[in-house]
N, C-alpha and C positions, 0 to 999 in steps of 0.2 A: 696131582704129581705124587707118586709113590715115595714114601718115607718109611724109615725103619721104626719099629714100634717098642712098646714096652716088654715085649717077649723076650728080649735080651737081658732083662734083669731078673735073675731068680727069685721066686717066690715059694716060701715053703708051704706045705698044705695047711698050716696053722696061721696063715698070712705074715710069717715073720720073712723080713726081707734082710739079707746081709750084703754089704758092699761098701765102697769107698765114696766119701763125700769129697768133692774136687777141692777145696770146700765150696759149698754154696748153701747162702742163707739168703731167703727173701721174705720180707715182711710185707703183706698186703695192707689195702688201707680201708677196704669195704667194712663197714660196721664200727669203725674207730670210735671210741677209744679201746675196743674190743676187736683184735685183728687176728689173721691166720698167718702162723709162721710156717714156711716152707723149707725143709731141709733136703739138698740134693742128695739122691744116691745114683752114682754111675753104673753103667752095665758091664766095663771092662776094667782091666788091670792097670789101664793107663786114664784115670778119671780127670786129671787136670785139664784136659783139652776139652772137656765138656763146658767150662765156664772160664775161658782165658782168651779175652777178646783181643789183648795185645799180641797174642800168637796167630789169632784168626786172620787178622788184617793181611791182605794181600796174598794169603795161602789158600783160603777157603772161598768157594763160592757161596752165593745166597743158598742155593739148594743144600749144599753141604752143612751150613750153619743151622738151617732148619732140621735137617736130619739128625745132628748130633743133639740138638736140643729137645728133639722128639723122643730121645731115647733115654732122657734123664728123668728119673721118677722123682717125683716131689711129695713126699708124705707131709700132711699138714695137720695143724692143731691150732684152736683159737686161744687166745690168751688176752688178759688186759695188758695195755702197755706198760703199767707200772711193774707188771712181773720182771722187768729187766733189772730191778734192784732188789728183788726178793731172793734171789738164788735159786729159784725153783727151775731156771732153764740154765743154769750155769754151763752144763755140760754142751748144750746146743751153742752157747755163747762162745765157749772156748774153742769148740771146733771151727767156728765161723772166723776167729782170729787166727788160726793155723795157717802157715805159709806152705805146707805140704798136705796132701790128702790124709784123710782120717778115716780108719775102719768104724763102721756104723752098723747098729742093728736097729731096725724098726718093726714095731708091731702094728701092723695095719687093722682096721676095723672092718674093711671090706676090700675086695679087689680094686685095682686103679681103674678109673675110666679112661680110656685112650682118646684124649682129645689134646689138641695142641693149641695154645692162646697166644696171640700177638698182641705187642704193645709198642708204642713209639718211643719210650724210654728204656724198658726192660729187654733183653734177650728173651726171645720165645720161651713161653713155660710149657713143659711137657706134661704127661700124665700124671695125675695126682690122686691121693686117696686120703680120707682121714686116718689118723694114726692114734693109738691109745698111748703109746710110749715111745722113746728113742732113747738109745744108749750109745755112748761113744766106747769103742772097743779099744783102741789104742790111744797113745798119748799124743795130744796135738802138739806140733812144733811151732812156737810162738816166737817171733822175732823180739829180740831184746827190748828194743826201744818201744814197740808195741805194748809188752808186757809192763813196762814202767810206766807209761801213759795210761793204761787201762787200770793200774794200780793207784793212780793219782786222783783222789776223791775231791780235790779242791780246784782242779784245774777245769776252766770253761771249755766246753765243747769246741767252739770256734778255735781257740788257742791249741786244742789237742790236734785238730786237724791240721793246722799250720805246721806245728811240731814235727807230726808224722811225715808230711809231704816234704819238709825240710831234710829228713833224715833218709829220704830216698825209698819210703814206702810207697808201693803202688796206689794209685787213685782208686782202683777196683777193691784193694784190701782195705783201703780207708773207709770206703762205702759201706762195705760189709760190716765192720765193727761199730761204724756209727749207727747203721740201721739195727744192728743188735742191741744197741742201749748200753755199749761198753765205754763211752766217752761222756765227758762232762762231769759236774759235780754230783756226788753220790745222790742227794736228796731230789736232783732234777733229772736222773737218768731215766729213760723209758725207751721202748721199741719205737723206732721210727720207720714208717713206710718206705720201701726202698725206692719208690719213685721220688718221695721227698728228699730221701738222704743223698740221691745221686745229684739233684740240683743244688742242695745246700753245699755239699762238699766241692762241686764245680765252682759255685759262686764264691765261696770262702777262699779257695786258692787264686782264683781270678782277682780277686780285691787284694790279696797279699802281693802278687805279681804287678798289678797295675800300680800300685804305690811305689814300687821299687822302679819300674819302666819309666815313669813320668820324670825321673831325675836324670835319664840317659839323654846323650846327644840324638837329634833326628838323623835318620839316613839320609844319604846324599842324592841317590837315585830313585827313579819309579821302578819298583820292584816287582815282579809277578811271579807266583807260586802256582802250580796247579797239579790236580791228580783226580783220577776216576776209580771207583770202586763200587761193586754191586749195585750198578745203576744210578749212582749219585756222583756227580762231577762238581769238582770245587775249583774256585779260582780266587786266590787271594793277591789284592793289590796292595802293596806299601807305597804310600805317597809321603815325600819329605814334609815335615811339619810335626806340630805337637800332638799329642795322642787323642785319637778320637776312634771310635769303633763302630762301623755298620755291617748289619748282616742283611743280605737279601736272598730270601728263599723262592725259588722258581719251580712251581708245580707244572710241569708240561701238561697239556691235554691228552686225552686218551690214556691216562694211566688208571690204574685201580682205584684210585681216590678222585679222579677227575674225567670219569668217562662222560658226563655230561656238558662239559666245558668244551668249546671250540677254540679257546685262545688260553695262553700260560696265565696261572695266577701267580702274583708276586707279592709276598709278604716282607715287609721292611720294618726294621728296627734298629735304633741307634743310641750311642752315648758319646758325650762330648768330653771336655778335659776333665768335668767333675765326675765322671764315671757313673753317672746316673742315668739308668736306662729309661728312654722315653715314652715306650709303649709297654703293652703287655708283653710277656716273655714266657717262653717255654724252655724245656730243658736242652734242646738242640742249640740255642743261642750260646748259653754258657759252655757246653761242650766244644763247640767251635772255637769260641773265644779262648778257652783254656789252652788249646793245642797251639794256637797262635801266639798267645802271651809267653807260653813256655819257650818258644823259639826266640822271640824278641829278648826276653830276658838272657837267654845263652848268647845273643848277639850283642847284647849291652846297648841296644838301640831303641828309641821310639819311633813312631810313624802314626799317619792317620792311616787307618785299615778300612778296606772295603773288602769284605767277605761274601762270595756268591757261592750258593749251593744250588744246583739244578738237578731236581728229582725226575728222572726219565723213566719211560715205561717198564725197562728192565727190572725196575725196584718194585716188585709185584707183592711183597710183603714186609711189613716193618719188622725189624729185627733188633730194636733198640738204638740209643742214640750213641753207644760206644763206637760205632764205625765213623761218625763225625767227628768225634775226639780224635779218634786214630788216624783218620785221614789227614786232619789239619796237622797232627804231629809229624806224619811220614813225609808230607810232601816237601817239607824244609830240608829233608836229607838228600834231595835233588839239586841239581845246579839250577839257580833262578834265572830268569830273563831280565836283563837291566835295559832302563830306557831313559832318554833324555828328556821326554816330555810326556805328558799324560794322555795325549791324542794317540801316541806311539804305542803306549800301554794298553788302552782300551781297543785300539785294533788288533793287537796280538790276542787280546782275550775273546775277541768278537769272533774269532776264526774257530774256536774250540765249543763256543756256546751255540745251543739249538735256537735261541731266540735272538733277535734284533738287539745290538748293543744300545740302541736307543732307547729300548724298553727299560734296560737296566738304568740308564742315565735319568729317564723321566720319572723313575720311581724311587731314585736315590737322593735322600736330602743332602748328605756331604758332597757326592758328586755335583750337584746343581749348583750348590754354594761355591764350589771351587772354580767352576767354569764361569760362573757369574762374576766372580772375583778376577779371573783372568780376563774377560771382556772389558771390565771396567779399567783394569790396569792399561790395556792397549789403548783404550779411549782417551785415559789422561796423558798417556806419552805421546 
């Protein structure tokens, strides 16, 4: 598939690059506690679109997202994670906290290598090159609450995340400043690999919302939300009852990842009233949970939640877990389907899934428990 290349970014003869950062800051994890820092430089005068998942959703195709990210130059340099509190990379850190694009100048050690890397948590990483230095030319525009939290050297990172979120700061902005080592007590600050930061921020916000949602009244009906985007189909079933959450991830056969399989692969994970996840987790679990809990908090209701993600062949390249988070958020903006019984809700869901609904039920711990209780109730009556 043809995509635009790094030729769009102007590189001077002495390997100096001028441009705007969206802003973008990515911290790698290879070689930890010495890691690569990547600062993004966009090729156009409208750089924010190159790193704006909330804007991408529903507007851009998978091909367009890959094209955008392949055009974003990522100069890199290795640092020890403790550099976050030394002041040596303060310019980069400050740029990462900006709410608007920032003029940047980078001196590269050599020409960029035109490669595009994909990741299940991060948006695709475009061409990269080692840099000697980077300089922020214009003044970053930092939100007042972000500036205040960053300057608080006695506040725990977990509390900082909660405060920023409560003041309406975007999850993606919080992830960036968290990864840049700008949150937490001064002596504990360090660069955090972006993959780790994504899950840490999502899980922290989920815990905060979960504690509030458990105090609300349960919903009255069986409610279903659904949406499809870039080859991923989502169904969220809300069941009257106390809070529990289960995610079923369905990988259809004959995708890029399941070529050797003739039947779907179903991965299941869940938590009960205590909020403790029962099995190993990945970033997708928290991303999906976050979007759903945000909406339950807005509705001031709790429920038993069954969330299904069906990965279809059209999703041929991973572009990060942002689309999971945004799909969960956006589906609640549509009018839901309401039902009087669980069977009716499952029947409606089955019409949109590519697999048999019985496979979902057989792999779901929570659904099997509910159906078993219903049978016992009928027997006793």
